[in-house]
DRENBA-366940 format. One record per residue (C-alpha): residue number from 1; x, y, z. Coordinates in steps of 0.02 Angstrom, whole numbers. Layout:
REM DRENBA-366940
VEXDREN:NUM:X:Y:Z
...
REM end
This chain:
REM DRENBA-366940
VEXDREN:1:1488:-3229:1123
VEXDREN:2:1513:-3417:1105
VEXDREN:3:1374:-3521:1179
VEXDREN:4:1299:-3694:1171
VEXDREN:5:1135:-3779:1201
VEXDREN:6:1026:-3931:1181
VEXDREN:7:885:-3973:1061
VEXDREN:8:745:-4060:1157
VEXDREN:9:561:-4039:1120
VEXDREN:10:439:-4018:1264
VEXDREN:11:348:-4179:1219
VEXDREN:12:510:-4276:1244
VEXDREN:13:526:-4229:1427
VEXDREN:14:501:-4378:1543
VEXDREN:15:342:-4312:1624
VEXDREN:16:226:-4452:1684
VEXDREN:17:67:-4461:1580
VEXDREN:18:117:-4501:1402
VEXDREN:19:186:-4331:1349
VEXDREN:20:310:-4203:1411
VEXDREN:21:230:-4047:1486
VEXDREN:22:271:-3874:1553
VEXDREN:23:280:-3942:1729
VEXDREN:24:415:-3995:1850
VEXDREN:25:519:-4092:1724
VEXDREN:26:536:-3937:1614
VEXDREN:27:603:-3838:1762
VEXDREN:28:720:-3981:1806
VEXDREN:29:787:-3977:1628
VEXDREN:30:825:-3791:1646
VEXDREN:31:919:-3832:1806
VEXDREN:32:1016:-3967:1714
VEXDREN:33:1064:-3849:1573
VEXDREN:34:1127:-3721:1697
VEXDREN:35:1228:-3854:1789
VEXDREN:36:1301:-3910:1622
VEXDREN:37:1359:-3734:1578
VEXDREN:38:1239:-3716:1433
VEXDREN:39:1137:-3562:1391
VEXDREN:40:1015:-3616:1253
VEXDREN:41:865:-3732:1254
VEXDREN:42:797:-3762:1080
VEXDREN:43:621:-3830:1061
VEXDREN:44:513:-3875:911
VEXDREN:45:354:-3774:873
VEXDREN:46:240:-3767:1025
VEXDREN:47:77:-3734:932
VEXDREN:48:-70:-3854:927
VEXDREN:49:-24:-4003:821
VEXDREN:50:-123:-4054:668
VEXDREN:51:-113:-4197:544
VEXDREN:52:3:-4336:603
VEXDREN:53:37:-4242:767
VEXDREN:54:167:-4140:676
VEXDREN:55:210:-3976:764
VEXDREN:56:242:-3909:588
VEXDREN:57:58:-3930:539
VEXDREN:58:-32:-3822:667
VEXDREN:59:-213:-3766:681
VEXDREN:60:-154:-3593:735
VEXDREN:61:13:-3502:726
VEXDREN:62:-29:-3387:873
VEXDREN:63:-92:-3526:988
VEXDREN:64:-10:-3649:1106
VEXDREN:65:-27:-3838:1115
VEXDREN:66:-143:-3867:1263
VEXDREN:67:-81:-4047:1279
VEXDREN:68:79:-3972:1350
VEXDREN:69:-16:-3895:1496
VEXDREN:70:37:-3976:1659
VEXDREN:71:-112:-4034:1764
VEXDREN:72:-10:-4047:1924
VEXDREN:73:32:-3863:1909
VEXDREN:74:-155:-3829:1895
VEXDREN:75:-172:-3919:2062
VEXDREN:76:-31:-3813:2134
VEXDREN:77:-119:-3655:2074
VEXDREN:78:-287:-3706:2149
VEXDREN:79:-372:-3736:1982
VEXDREN:80:-393:-3925:1995
VEXDREN:81:-407:-4057:2129
VEXDREN:82:-264:-4181:2146
VEXDREN:83:-378:-4330:2120
VEXDREN:84:-442:-4253:1957
VEXDREN:85:-265:-4223:1893
VEXDREN:86:-226:-4405:1926
VEXDREN:87:-387:-4463:1843
VEXDREN:88:-349:-4370:1682
VEXDREN:89:-169:-4427:1667
VEXDREN:90:-127:-4548:1526
VEXDREN:91:-12:-4697:1542
VEXDREN:92:175:-4694:1520
VEXDREN:93:180:-4734:1333
VEXDREN:94:164:-4594:1205
VEXDREN:95:-15:-4621:1146
VEXDREN:96:-68:-4454:1073
VEXDREN:97:-251:-4500:1052
VEXDREN:98:-268:-4548:1235
VEXDREN:99:-168:-4397:1293
VEXDREN:100:-277:-4278:1192
VEXDREN:101:-440:-4355:1251
VEXDREN:102:-395:-4356:1435
VEXDREN:103:-311:-4185:1432
VEXDREN:104:-463:-4107:1350
VEXDREN:105:-581:-4188:1476
VEXDREN:106:-474:-4127:1620
VEXDREN:107:-459:-3951:1551
VEXDREN:108:-646:-3944:1517
VEXDREN:109:-678:-3984:1700
VEXDREN:110:-552:-3850:1749
VEXDREN:111:-640:-3726:1635
VEXDREN:112:-812:-3765:1706
VEXDREN:113:-750:-3744:1885
VEXDREN:114:-648:-3585:1859
VEXDREN:115:-699:-3484:1707
VEXDREN:116:-831:-3375:1789
VEXDREN:117:-709:-3306:1919
VEXDREN:118:-567:-3293:1791
VEXDREN:119:-664:-3221:1645
VEXDREN:120:-593:-3045:1669
VEXDREN:121:-415:-3112:1664
VEXDREN:122:-452:-3213:1508
VEXDREN:123:-530:-3060:1426
VEXDREN:124:-376:-2956:1465
VEXDREN:125:-266:-3092:1391
VEXDREN:126:-365:-3106:1229
VEXDREN:127:-373:-2916:1210
VEXDREN:128:-182:-2914:1206
VEXDREN:129:-176:-3071:1096
VEXDREN:130:-304:-3026:965
VEXDREN:131:-273:-3178:855
VEXDREN:132:-325:-3297:995
VEXDREN:133:-508:-3251:965
VEXDREN:134:-499:-3310:784
VEXDREN:135:-414:-3470:842
VEXDREN:136:-542:-3503:980
VEXDREN:137:-687:-3474:860
VEXDREN:138:-606:-3586:728
VEXDREN:139:-578:-3729:850
VEXDREN:140:-756:-3716:918
VEXDREN:141:-822:-3726:740
VEXDREN:142:-707:-3871:699
VEXDREN:143:-773:-3966:852
VEXDREN:144:-952:-3923:804
VEXDREN:145:-928:-3993:628
VEXDREN:146:-853:-4157:689
VEXDREN:147:-670:-4113:666
VEXDREN:148:-685:-4090:479
VEXDREN:149:-565:-3977:384
VEXDREN:150:-642:-3803:370
VEXDREN:151:-654:-3814:180
VEXDREN:152:-771:-3962:207
VEXDREN:153:-888:-3881:333
VEXDREN:154:-1067:-3908:270
VEXDREN:155:-1118:-3727:300
VEXDREN:156:-1043:-3627:156
VEXDREN:157:-1086:-3462:241
VEXDREN:158:-970:-3493:388
VEXDREN:159:-835:-3562:275
VEXDREN:160:-842:-3395:184
VEXDREN:161:-855:-3298:349
VEXDREN:162:-1018:-3212:303
VEXDREN:163:-1071:-3086:434
VEXDREN:164:-1237:-3168:480
VEXDREN:165:-1159:-3340:497
VEXDREN:166:-1018:-3272:605
VEXDREN:167:-1143:-3192:725
VEXDREN:168:-1251:-3350:729
VEXDREN:169:-1109:-3468:772
VEXDREN:170:-1030:-3350:897
VEXDREN:171:-1196:-3353:989
VEXDREN:172:-1228:-3541:989
VEXDREN:173:-1044:-3589:1021
VEXDREN:174:-1011:-3460:1156
VEXDREN:175:-961:-3587:1289
VEXDREN:176:-844:-3684:1175
VEXDREN:177:-762:-3524:1113
VEXDREN:178:-733:-3474:1294
VEXDREN:179:-658:-3645:1330
VEXDREN:180:-527:-3620:1196
VEXDREN:181:-493:-3443:1254
VEXDREN:182:-473:-3506:1433
VEXDREN:183:-355:-3648:1388
VEXDREN:184:-246:-3530:1286
VEXDREN:185:-237:-3414:1437
VEXDREN:186:-181:-3562:1543
VEXDREN:187:-53:-3618:1413
VEXDREN:188:24:-3445:1394
VEXDREN:189:31:-3424:1583
VEXDREN:190:126:-3589:1605
VEXDREN:191:239:-3559:1455
VEXDREN:192:288:-3382:1502
VEXDREN:193:322:-3435:1682
VEXDREN:194:440:-3571:1618
VEXDREN:195:525:-3448:1500
VEXDREN:196:548:-3323:1643
VEXDREN:197:626:-3459:1750
VEXDREN:198:743:-3508:1609
VEXDREN:199:794:-3327:1578
VEXDREN:200:824:-3299:1763
VEXDREN:201:944:-3446:1759
VEXDREN:202:1037:-3384:1606
VEXDREN:203:949:-3497:1481
VEXDREN:204:879:-3428:1317
VEXDREN:205:729:-3516:1241
VEXDREN:206:762:-3550:1058
VEXDREN:207:599:-3578:965
VEXDREN:208:555:-3641:793
VEXDREN:209:434:-3554:675
VEXDREN:210:378:-3645:516
VEXDREN:211:372:-3532:364
VEXDREN:212:204:-3603:307
VEXDREN:213:38:-3631:395
VEXDREN:214:-75:-3781:381
VEXDREN:215:-223:-3772:262
VEXDREN:216:-334:-3830:405
VEXDREN:217:-293:-3682:517
VEXDREN:218:-371:-3527:590
VEXDREN:219:-241:-3427:494
VEXDREN:220:-300:-3489:325
VEXDREN:221:-486:-3479:368
VEXDREN:222:-474:-3304:442
VEXDREN:223:-353:-3231:313
VEXDREN:224:-396:-3309:143
VEXDREN:225:-342:-3150:51
VEXDREN:226:-157:-3180:88
VEXDREN:227:-150:-3357:17
VEXDREN:228:-158:-3425:-161
VEXDREN:229:-334:-3498:-152
VEXDREN:230:-473:-3524:-279
VEXDREN:231:-652:-3458:-266
VEXDREN:232:-698:-3600:-148
VEXDREN:233:-545:-3556:-43
VEXDREN:234:-450:-3713:-85
VEXDREN:235:-264:-3703:-128
VEXDREN:236:-214:-3676:-309
VEXDREN:237:-33:-3723:-275
VEXDREN:238:50:-3797:-122
VEXDREN:239:220:-3795:-39
VEXDREN:240:361:-3920:-38
VEXDREN:241:538:-3945:-99
VEXDREN:242:606:-4040:-249
VEXDREN:243:699:-4206:-234
VEXDREN:244:841:-4191:-108
VEXDREN:245:944:-4281:25
VEXDREN:246:786:-4341:114
VEXDREN:247:676:-4401:-30
VEXDREN:248:694:-4443:-214
VEXDREN:249:514:-4384:-240
VEXDREN:250:548:-4221:-151
VEXDREN:251:443:-4167:-3
VEXDREN:252:260:-4128:-35
VEXDREN:253:211:-4026:118
VEXDREN:254:41:-3975:50
VEXDREN:255:32:-3806:139
VEXDREN:256:-57:-3665:47
VEXDREN:257:64:-3538:-28
VEXDREN:258:63:-3353:13
VEXDREN:259:2:-3219:-104
VEXDREN:260:155:-3109:-76
VEXDREN:261:84:-2967:-181
VEXDREN:262:-68:-2957:-67
VEXDREN:263:44:-2965:87
VEXDREN:264:154:-2826:20
VEXDREN:265:2:-2712:-3
VEXDREN:266:-33:-2729:184
VEXDREN:267:148:-2694:235
VEXDREN:268:164:-2879:278
VEXDREN:269:52:-2848:429
VEXDREN:270:2:-3030:452
VEXDREN:271:184:-3081:458
VEXDREN:272:228:-2940:578
VEXDREN:273:91:-3002:696
VEXDREN:274:154:-3180:682
VEXDREN:275:335:-3133:716
VEXDREN:276:282:-3023:861
VEXDREN:277:200:-3175:941
VEXDREN:278:359:-3276:912
VEXDREN:279:459:-3138:996
VEXDREN:280:348:-3150:1149
VEXDREN:281:366:-3339:1161
VEXDREN:282:551:-3358:1122
VEXDREN:283:718:-3270:1147
VEXDREN:284:784:-3338:981
VEXDREN:285:676:-3386:832
VEXDREN:286:728:-3513:700
VEXDREN:287:634:-3464:542
VEXDREN:288:607:-3627:451
VEXDREN:289:641:-3642:263
VEXDREN:290:725:-3471:245
VEXDREN:291:748:-3512:61
VEXDREN:292:561:-3481:39
VEXDREN:293:581:-3294:72
VEXDREN:294:694:-3278:-81
VEXDREN:295:603:-3401:-193
VEXDREN:296:478:-3539:-158
VEXDREN:297:439:-3705:-241
VEXDREN:298:259:-3709:-304
VEXDREN:299:175:-3876:-338
VEXDREN:300:5:-3896:-420
VEXDREN:301:-127:-3940:-289
VEXDREN:302:-171:-4124:-304
VEXDREN:303:-2:-4177:-373
VEXDREN:304:53:-4349:-309
VEXDREN:305:229:-4292:-262
VEXDREN:306:348:-4144:-271
VEXDREN:307:446:-4198:-424
VEXDREN:308:360:-4072:-538
VEXDREN:309:353:-3893:-477
VEXDREN:310:412:-3718:-515
VEXDREN:311:520:-3595:-419
VEXDREN:312:431:-3429:-393
VEXDREN:313:499:-3263:-328
VEXDREN:314:466:-3206:-149
VEXDREN:315:491:-3030:-78
VEXDREN:316:663:-3063:-4
VEXDREN:317:754:-2907:55
VEXDREN:318:601:-2794:60
VEXDREN:319:514:-2913:180
VEXDREN:320:659:-2919:303
VEXDREN:321:687:-2732:289
VEXDREN:322:508:-2708:352
VEXDREN:323:531:-2842:487
VEXDREN:324:689:-2760:554
VEXDREN:325:608:-2589:554
VEXDREN:326:449:-2648:643
VEXDREN:327:529:-2779:759
VEXDREN:328:709:-2723:788
VEXDREN:329:735:-2832:943
VEXDREN:330:684:-2996:859
VEXDREN:331:827:-3122:863
VEXDREN:332:808:-3226:703
VEXDREN:333:909:-3378:650
VEXDREN:334:887:-3429:468
VEXDREN:335:858:-3612:427
VEXDREN:336:955:-3603:264
VEXDREN:337:976:-3790:233
VEXDREN:338:956:-3866:61
VEXDREN:339:1007:-3805:-110
VEXDREN:340:1060:-3623:-92
VEXDREN:341:1048:-3516:-248
VEXDREN:342:1145:-3354:-266
VEXDREN:343:984:-3261:-225
VEXDREN:344:966:-3353:-60
VEXDREN:345:1148:-3325:-14
VEXDREN:346:1133:-3141:-54
VEXDREN:347:975:-3127:51
VEXDREN:348:1060:-3211:199
VEXDREN:349:1209:-3093:187
VEXDREN:350:1096:-2941:173
VEXDREN:351:989:-2993:322
VEXDREN:352:1139:-3025:434
VEXDREN:353:1048:-3173:513
VEXDREN:354:1150:-3324:570
VEXDREN:355:1128:-3476:459
VEXDREN:356:1136:-3660:506
VEXDREN:357:1271:-3792:486
VEXDREN:358:1233:-3978:507
VEXDREN:359:1378:-4099:527
VEXDREN:360:1281:-4247:460
VEXDREN:361:1270:-4154:294
VEXDREN:362:1457:-4119:289
VEXDREN:363:1530:-4285:238
VEXDREN:364:1474:-4313:60
VEXDREN:365:1624:-4410:-5
VEXDREN:366:1588:-4352:-184
VEXDREN:367:1622:-4166:-155
VEXDREN:368:1676:-4037:-27
VEXDREN:369:1530:-3971:72
VEXDREN:370:1492:-3801:148
VEXDREN:371:1447:-3898:305
VEXDREN:372:1626:-3954:338
VEXDREN:373:1686:-3861:494
VEXDREN:374:1835:-3780:408
VEXDREN:375:1710:-3685:298
VEXDREN:376:1608:-3612:441
VEXDREN:377:1590:-3429:486
VEXDREN:378:1560:-3362:661
VEXDREN:379:1386:-3299:619
VEXDREN:380:1308:-3472:618
VEXDREN:381:1228:-3607:725
VEXDREN:382:1304:-3780:712
VEXDREN:383:1216:-3945:746
VEXDREN:384:1270:-4126:744
VEXDREN:385:1095:-4158:672
VEXDREN:386:921:-4084:682
VEXDREN:387:750:-4157:723
VEXDREN:388:740:-4215:541
VEXDREN:389:902:-4315:552
VEXDREN:390:929:-4482:633
VEXDREN:391:1042:-4485:785
VEXDREN:392:1229:-4477:753
VEXDREN:393:1254:-4654:821
VEXDREN:394:1129:-4718:693
VEXDREN:395:1204:-4609:555
VEXDREN:396:1367:-4702:579
VEXDREN:397:1275:-4865:543
VEXDREN:398:1153:-4808:407
VEXDREN:399:1241:-4674:304
VEXDREN:400:1333:-4722:143
VEXDREN:401:1494:-4812:184
VEXDREN:402:1600:-4685:89
VEXDREN:403:1525:-4541:189
VEXDREN:404:1557:-4628:354
VEXDREN:405:1736:-4667:303
VEXDREN:406:1763:-4484:256
VEXDREN:407:1692:-4429:425
VEXDREN:408:1810:-4549:514
VEXDREN:409:1960:-4478:421
VEXDREN:410:1907:-4298:446
VEXDREN:411:1870:-4319:631
VEXDREN:412:2017:-4436:661
VEXDREN:413:1905:-4574:729
VEXDREN:414:1998:-4738:753
VEXDREN:415:1915:-4905:784
VEXDREN:416:1894:-4882:971
VEXDREN:417:1841:-4699:974
VEXDREN:418:1666:-4641:1013
VEXDREN:419:1597:-4582:845
VEXDREN:420:1456:-4477:919
VEXDREN:421:1577:-4397:1042
VEXDREN:422:1690:-4341:899
VEXDREN:423:1540:-4264:810
VEXDREN:424:1494:-4167:967
VEXDREN:425:1672:-4107:992
VEXDREN:426:1682:-4051:810
VEXDREN:427:1525:-3946:834
VEXDREN:428:1585:-3871:999
VEXDREN:429:1761:-3831:938
VEXDREN:430:1700:-3747:778
VEXDREN:431:1702:-3559:754
VEXDREN:432:1510:-3551:750
VEXDREN:433:1447:-3433:884
VEXDREN:434:1315:-3558:940
VEXDREN:435:1322:-3748:948
VEXDREN:436:1162:-3848:979
VEXDREN:437:1169:-4036:1012
VEXDREN:438:1010:-4143:1008
VEXDREN:439:984:-4227:1176
VEXDREN:440:987:-4403:1101
VEXDREN:441:1165:-4370:1043
VEXDREN:442:1221:-4317:1217
VEXDREN:443:1147:-4482:1277
VEXDREN:444:1230:-4582:1136
VEXDREN:445:1065:-4656:1079
VEXDREN:446:1028:-4746:916
VEXDREN:447:884:-4750:790
VEXDREN:448:756:-4777:928
VEXDREN:449:778:-4594:978
VEXDREN:450:748:-4519:806
VEXDREN:451:618:-4380:818
VEXDREN:452:556:-4367:639
VEXDREN:453:582:-4446:469
VEXDREN:454:530:-4320:334
VEXDREN:455:398:-4373:207
VEXDREN:456:332:-4511:320
VEXDREN:457:173:-4529:422
VEXDREN:458:163:-4619:588
VEXDREN:459:299:-4661:710
VEXDREN:460:361:-4481:724
VEXDREN:461:373:-4362:873
VEXDREN:462:365:-4509:995
VEXDREN:463:536:-4515:1079
VEXDREN:464:536:-4483:1266
VEXDREN:465:691:-4456:1372
VEXDREN:466:724:-4582:1512
VEXDREN:467:682:-4503:1681
VEXDREN:468:853:-4559:1746
VEXDREN:469:950:-4482:1601
VEXDREN:470:993:-4313:1677
VEXDREN:471:1130:-4366:1796
VEXDREN:472:1258:-4259:1886
VEXDREN:473:1394:-4356:1794
VEXDREN:474:1320:-4307:1624
VEXDREN:475:1305:-4125:1678
VEXDREN:476:1487:-4126:1736
VEXDREN:477:1543:-4204:1572
VEXDREN:478:1450:-4074:1468
VEXDREN:479:1515:-3934:1579
VEXDREN:480:1694:-3991:1553
VEXDREN:481:1672:-3985:1364
VEXDREN:482:1583:-3817:1363
VEXDREN:483:1725:-3745:1466
VEXDREN:484:1858:-3828:1359
VEXDREN:485:1790:-3751:1200
VEXDREN:486:1747:-3580:1272
VEXDREN:487:1558:-3599:1269
VEXDREN:488:1520:-3594:1455
REM end
């Protein structure tokens, strides 16, 4: 079935208060998508953000980002007073530090006023989400030790999860652990209500799951046996990719690498748990860096960049055989961008998962690309660009002149035509089963609306949609195109 959708992260919604939330604007966006004839809403990872506010560097893969909790909905549900919700709302600009401080203060007040009467509900929630307890304990410890990375906590015993230390800190941090359990309960409640509303209106939520976890995460602290760590539980090698389209130094992500042999001995149980959580949160799951399941790029910990590394073997087909047997209903999309070896191509064919096509990668004037629409297959998801690309309007101005000229010839763009519009049409008309267009492209925006620039720190994840952007005229325009190309 042909379908189409929009890529827009929750933080980019125009909610008052410095960050998009799971409140009224999220429901209004679902209504807009329905009116526009679309059936997919793709978001970036919704876990708690870590270094640089990146949703791809999370403190916990099973947890939600509590900054996305909508305080006005807490008022609606009788968990907060209206004057308190207003008091803890940040200004209109995207200032993450202010948002985090005020949101935490507001949620702490909510916790103090409501936890005693809601404790049984929170207990039931954490019993069915067993990994939330590890996350809550980890975050309470992180707060206690001044926000330091867990490998730098001064108490070695708790770093190493010794039994006596675990019992001691659970006792003295009981209230803070309960705070994190409570806020996760609130997040999941709001998220699953939004997902249910979207599904009721014919909209699938398309989520994004990074392949790697952050070193400073509950996952790494609680499961050191499945990562390549030394005796002090610091990474021996870290993740990244070699020099590519985005960076001549490659991308040094710094995430700890998996010990796939150890994971295999457990039947990949940690991964099954992680994917099960993703299946609860999303209708479709984009598995980031699919290449890493066939082979992964290993860089010595402490290296200054990703130029020097080594490709290592990953479990490939065996892993996805187990996943399909344990989680047969999981709807996976493979992020297969980058240099694809024969092993990766064979793994993608064997898995049967749809891959990705990105139009901005198609027009390399030096060679014919697999991303050119005439090379597509139906079992794929096509994009004009992703969160790691600039907007199409800016690509026209900033890409190599030869590539832009090739795109103009291929798309038959004359001097007066709308370049971004032709990109969108090329995606929608393609044979790919699913077409996803970033919201900035539908709005025709330039570089100011770029979400992320890989291998950079600061200035990312900040774009917010204008509150007046979702007009009836835009919905009608999108609807006409989705009907025209059989995606309604």
